N, C-alpha and C positions, 0 to 999 in steps of 0.2 A: 426506366419505364416500369410499371407494375406488371406482376405475373398473374395469370388467371390459370389455375389448375382445375380441370374437369376431365371427365371421362372421354376418351378419344371416340369420336363417332366413325361410322363406316368410311364417310366421305374423305377422312384424314389417313387412312391406312397407307395409302401411296406415299404421303409426305413422311409418315413415320418410317417407311422402309428406306426411303432416301436417307434419313437421319441415321438409321441403322447401319446402312452400308458405308457411309462415311466414318461413322464411329468404330466399326469393327471390320475393316476391310480384309483382314487375313483370318477371320474366325470361321470355324467349321460351318456354323449356322448359316452365315453369310454365303459360303461356297454352294449351298443347296438352291440358291437362286431366288429371285423376286416372287415367283409363284408359290414357293414353300413358305417364304416368310409372310406372305399375305394370307395364307392358310392358317398358319401357326398363330399369328397375332390376332386374327379376326376370331379364331375359336377361343383363344384366351379371353378376349373382349366379351364374347357371348357366354362363357362359361358362369355357372353358378358360384364357383369358388374362384373365379378369375377377376383380376383388376388390371385396367389398361388406363392409366392416367397420362394426360398430356398438359404441357406447360406451355401457354400461349402468350404471346405479345402483340398486341394489336390485331387478333385474330389469326396470327401465324403460329402454327406449331414449331416450337424451338427445342423441345426435349419431351421425353416419355419415359414411363417406367411400366414394365409388365410384371405382375406378381400373382401369387396364390395365396388365399386365405388358409390353405392347409396344405403343405408339402407333400405329406403321405399319400402316395397313390394318384397324385393330380394327373400326371402325364398319362397313366393308363386310363384314367377317367377321361381325359381330354380326347384320346383316341377313340375310345369306346363310344363317345357320345357324338362323335364325327366320323365313325368308321368307314363309310363310303368314300368320304372326301380324302381321308388319309390313305386308304388302300389304293385309290386312283393316283395319288401323288407318288406312293411307294413303287407302284408299277412303272410309272414314268422314270424314276430314278433308277429302278432295276435295269432298264434298258440303257439309260445315259451314264449312270454312275452307280454300279452295283456295290462296289465297296463302301459307298457313302451310306447306303442303307444299312450295313452292317455296323458301321461305326456308330451310326444314329441310335441304333437299337441297344448296343452295349452301353453307350453313355447313359441312355434313359433307364436302363435297367440295373446298372452297376451299383452294388452296395458296398461300402468299406467292411472288410471282414473282421476288423478288430473293434469297431465301435458300435456301441449299442445306441443307434440312432433311430428312434421311432418316427421322426419326421412330423411331430405334433406342434409344428410352428407354421407361420406363414413364411412364404419364401419370395425374395426378389429374384425373379427370372432373368430380367433384362433392364438396363438403363442406359440411354443414349442422349446426348445433348448435340445439337446443331453446332458445326465447328465455328460459326460466327458468334456464338453465345457462350462457349467454354469459358470457364474461370468467372462467369456473372452470377453464380450462386443457384443456377437452374437445377442441377443434380440435387444439391442440398434441399432445395424447396420441395423437389418431388419426392424425396426420402421422407422429410417431415410429414407431408401430406399423407404418404402411404401409411406411416405409423398411425396416424389419426384413424385411417379407414380401418386398419387392422384393429385398432382398440375398439372402434365403435362396433365391429362385428364379433367382439369377445375374445379376440387374440391376445396372446400374452408375450410373444416373442416373434421376431423377424430373424430369418437367416438368409444368407447369400454365398455364392461360391465366387472365388477369383483366383487367378494365377499365382502360384507360390514364387516362381522365379522371375527377377527382373521386373518387378511390378510394384516398387516401393511407393510411389506417387498414389496409386489407387488404394493401396493397403492403408496408407496414412489417411486418406480421405476417410475411408470407413471408420478407422479408429477414431478420428476426430469426432464422429457422430455417435460414438458409444458402443460400436461393434467390437466384439472380442473374437479371437481365434477360437473355434471349437475344436476342430481337428483338421489334419491334412490328409489327403487321399490321391490316388492316382487315377485319372481318367483315361479312358482309351484314346490312342494307343499307349502313350507313356507321358502324359501331361500331368504334372504334379500340381494339385489345388489346394487352396484352403477353403475351409467352411467357416465363416464368421457367423455370429449370432448376437443378437441384442435382446436383452430382457426389458420389455417394455415397462414392467412394474417398478423398475428402479429409476424411471425418469419421469 
């Protein structure tokens, strides 16, 4: 069946969250709940520098990728542009999960001490595929389309982060698409991560 790649509309955010929850059941972002996920993906979708692509089969959303055309300061701009919404969500989390707010802040603001990374590249923020369609080329198709979007907007490189330990299959997937290890770093609290990057000018 042919894939249709297009921007995810507001009406499909709920379906996107379902895919996210199944794809990342133990991830920190998932633990913040559907309300936060809805706010996050919707504001990425609406952002001037945000990209939210969906892969559809016969009208059904079967995969998505969220990205930014410019990594540097994207999250601070995202929060600033939607300050009231994020403040209300932060207040809710402060009463229900105060430690989660601290972790979220530290992850979003942490910079590697020994790496001169200006963040002057596009960045894949999240990618997920419906469990019924994994291994069918959905993720590869989404990333290829994202590269076209980045290039059409004058971008020269795409970066992403993924786990360092026990993650060979995912690392191999990104390597097969031309992504190389840029550096590794420690995310809060003690999660070792790789940052990958792909120079689009070479392909």
